[in-house]
C-alpha positions in Angstrom: 0.4 -56.5 13.6 -1.6 -56.1 10.2 0.4 -53.0 10.1 3.4 -53.8 10.4 3.2 -56.8 8.1 2.2 -55.3 5.5 4.5 -52.2 5.7 7.0 -55.1 6.2 6.1 -57.6 3.0 5.7 -54.0 0.7 9.1 -53.3 2.0 10.5 -57.2 1.0 9.6 -56.8 -1.9 10.7 -53.5 -2.6 13.8 -54.8 -2.0 13.7 -58.1 -4.9 12.3 -55.5 -7.4 15.6 -53.3 -6.7 18.0 -56.0 -6.7 17.1 -57.3 -10.1 19.4 -54.7 -11.8 22.1 -55.9 -10.0 20.9 -59.3 -10.9 21.3 -58.2 -14.3 24.6 -56.5 -14.3 26.1 -59.0 -12.4 25.0 -61.4 -15.9 25.8 -59.2 -17.9 30.0 -58.0 -16.5 31.0 -61.8 -15.7 28.4 -63.7 -17.8 27.8 -62.6 -21.2 31.6 -60.2 -21.4 33.6 -63.0 -19.8 32.0 -65.9 -21.4 31.2 -67.6 -18.0 28.5 -69.8 -18.6 28.3 -70.6 -14.7 28.3 -66.9 -13.9 25.2 -66.2 -16.6 22.9 -69.3 -15.3 23.9 -68.4 -11.6 22.2 -64.3 -12.5 19.5 -66.0 -14.5 18.7 -67.9 -11.7 18.9 -65.2 -9.3 16.7 -62.9 -11.6 14.4 -65.6 -11.7 14.7 -66.0 -7.8 13.7 -62.2 -7.4 11.1 -62.3 -9.4 9.7 -64.6 -7.1 10.4 -63.5 -4.0 8.5 -60.5 -5.0 5.3 -62.0 -6.3 5.5 -64.0 -2.9 6.1 -60.5 -0.8 3.7 -58.5 -3.3 0.6 -60.5 -2.6 1.7 -60.4 0.9 1.1 -56.8 1.3 -1.8 -56.7 -1.4 -3.9 -59.1 1.0 -3.0 -57.5 4.3 -3.1 -53.9 3.4 -6.9 -54.7 2.2 -7.5 -56.8 5.4 -6.1 -53.4 7.3 -8.4 -50.7 5.1 -11.4 -53.2 5.4 -11.6 -53.1 9.0 -10.5 -49.8 9.4 -13.8 -49.5 6.9 -16.0 -51.6 9.2 -14.8 -49.8 12.5 -15.7 -46.4 10.3 -19.2 -47.4 9.4 -20.4 -48.8 12.6 -19.1 -45.7 15.1 -20.7 -43.8 12.4 -23.7 -45.3 12.7 -23.9 -45.4 15.9 -22.6 -41.6 16.2 -25.6 -40.7 13.9 -28.3 -42.9 16.0 -27.0 -40.8 19.6 -27.7 -37.3 17.7 -30.2 -34.6 18.6 -33.5 -34.4 16.9 -33.0 -30.7 16.1 -29.6 -31.8 14.3 -31.3 -34.7 12.0 -34.2 -31.8 11.5 -31.5 -29.2 10.3 -29.3 -32.2 8.0 -30.0 -34.1 5.1 -30.4 -37.5 4.9 -28.3 -37.9 1.5 -25.2 -36.4 3.1 -25.2 -38.9 6.1 -25.6 -41.5 3.9 -22.7 -39.9 1.3 -20.3 -40.0 4.5 -21.0 -43.6 6.0 -20.9 -44.3 2.2 -18.5 -42.6 -0.3 -16.8 -40.9 2.6 -15.1 -43.8 4.7 -14.9 -45.8 0.8 -12.2 -42.8 0.2 -10.8 -43.5 3.7 -10.6 -47.3 3.0 -8.7 -46.6 -0.4 -6.2 -44.1 1.0 -5.3 -46.9 4.1 -5.1 -49.6 1.3 -3.5 -47.9 -1.1 -2.1 -44.3 -0.9 -0.7 -43.9 2.8 0.9 -47.1 2.0 2.8 -45.6 -1.2 3.9 -42.9 0.3 6.2 -45.0 2.9 7.0 -47.6 -0.4 7.7 -44.7 -2.4 9.6 -42.6 0.3 11.5 -46.4 1.0 12.3 -46.7 -2.8 13.7 -42.7 -2.9 16.2 -44.1 -0.5 16.9 -48.1 -1.7 17.8 -46.9 -5.0 19.3 -43.0 -4.2 22.3 -45.4 -2.2 22.9 -48.2 -4.9 22.7 -45.3 -7.2 25.4 -43.0 -5.5 27.5 -45.7 -5.0 27.5 -46.3 -8.4 27.7 -42.8 -9.8 27.8 -40.5 -7.5 27.3 -37.7 -10.3 25.0 -39.1 -12.5 23.1 -38.8 -9.0 23.6 -35.4 -9.3 22.3 -35.0 -12.4 18.9 -37.2 -11.7 18.7 -34.9 -8.4 18.2 -31.7 -10.3 14.9 -32.9 -11.2 13.3 -33.3 -8.0 12.6 -30.0 -6.8 10.8 -29.7 -10.0 9.1 -32.2 -9.7 7.8 -31.8 -6.3 6.8 -28.1 -6.9 4.8 -30.0 -9.7 3.1 -32.3 -7.0 2.3 -29.8 -4.3 0.6 -27.3 -6.9 -1.6 -29.7 -8.2 -2.3 -31.2 -5.0 -2.8 -27.5 -3.9 -5.0 -26.8 -7.0 -7.1 -30.5 -6.7 -7.9 -30.9 -3.3 -10.7 -28.0 -2.9 -12.1 -29.1 -6.0 -12.3 -32.7 -5.0 -13.7 -32.0 -1.6 -16.4 -29.7 -3.7 -17.4 -33.1 -5.0 -17.6 -34.8 -1.9 -20.1 -32.4 -1.1 -22.1 -32.4 -4.1 -22.0 -36.1 -4.1 -24.1 -35.6 -1.0 -26.2 -33.3 -2.2 -27.0 -35.6 -5.0 -27.6 -38.2 -2.9 -30.0 -36.2 -0.8 -32.0 -35.2 -3.7 -32.5 -38.3 -4.6 -33.7 -40.0 -0.8 -35.8 -37.7 -0.9 -37.6 -38.1 -4.4 -37.5 -42.2 -4.1 -39.2 -41.6 -0.2 -41.2 -39.5 -0.9 -42.2 -41.5 -4.7 -45.9 -41.4 -3.4 -46.6 -37.9 -3.1 -44.3 -36.6 -6.2 -46.7 -38.7 -7.9 -49.0 -37.5 -6.6 -48.9 -34.6 -7.6 -47.7 -35.2 -10.8 -44.2 -33.1 -10.0 -42.2 -36.2 -11.7 -40.0 -33.9 -14.6 -39.4 -31.6 -11.5 -37.7 -34.0 -9.8 -36.0 -35.1 -12.3 -34.8 -31.4 -13.0 -33.4 -31.3 -9.7 -31.7 -34.5 -9.5 -30.2 -33.7 -12.7 -29.2 -29.8 -11.8 -27.2 -31.9 -9.0 -25.8 -34.2 -11.3 -24.5 -31.9 -13.2 -22.6 -30.3 -10.5 -20.3 -33.7 -9.8 -19.7 -33.6 -13.4 -18.7 -30.2 -14.0 -16.2 -30.3 -10.9 -14.7 -33.6 -11.4 -14.4 -32.9 -14.9 -12.6 -29.9 -13.8 -10.5 -31.7 -11.0 -9.4 -34.2 -14.3 -9.0 -31.7 -16.1 -6.0 -30.2 -13.4 -4.6 -34.1 -13.4 -4.8 -34.2 -17.1 -2.1 -31.4 -17.4 0.3 -31.7 -15.1 1.1 -35.4 -14.7 2.7 -35.2 -18.1 5.0 -32.6 -16.9 6.1 -34.8 -14.3 6.9 -38.1 -17.2 8.5 -34.4 -19.2 10.7 -34.1 -16.0 11.3 -37.8 -15.9 11.6 -38.5 -19.5 14.6 -35.7 -19.6 16.5 -36.2 -16.8 17.0 -40.0 -18.9 18.1 -38.1 -22.1 20.2 -35.8 -19.5 22.3 -39.1 -18.4 22.3 -40.8 -21.6 23.9 -37.3 -22.9 
């Protein structure tokens, strides 16, 4: 039910957002150009109504997607905890506590964000593409085809960026588990560390693990920082082509 409501409100908000340019066109063509005050007021009222409509359903979409993702994260944490509790002693002998903590906290939070933002945005983006494509083709199919020329280029940039970033972010997740493991073991054995005056050694171990996360995160963001402007350049080039 929550999934249906989240998707339904998302598409209603999308429809209201994409109808605003048509209302603006009506106001200019029938109100401004024909000096028809009634048509202009009607267009203004329609635009305000669409903004209000979009605001209500955008709120409902945000609430329902967050409600859904939080419930899924709650169930995931419970399932993981129960699963960890049921595993054998040999498994816990081999596994680091910090890695298990990272799975239950960081990885579950990543899954929650994917459900509340990325997955819903994927459906909304696909719906927006279909909705806008139908409107644009009906208005001017020649310009619509011009816009479509850039889609393969943008798709290639996105796919290649994803292929490069996926293994790096997987490594970041692993390194986060590593430094969580170092932190957990150091804090749990703090009395032993202090008894043997090993604070500097433990700090160095944590610093190495923390630095590895920093380096991998920077590597991923360097790639994203280069590829995102490439997509923006393609989009702005489309605007130049349309205006030309």
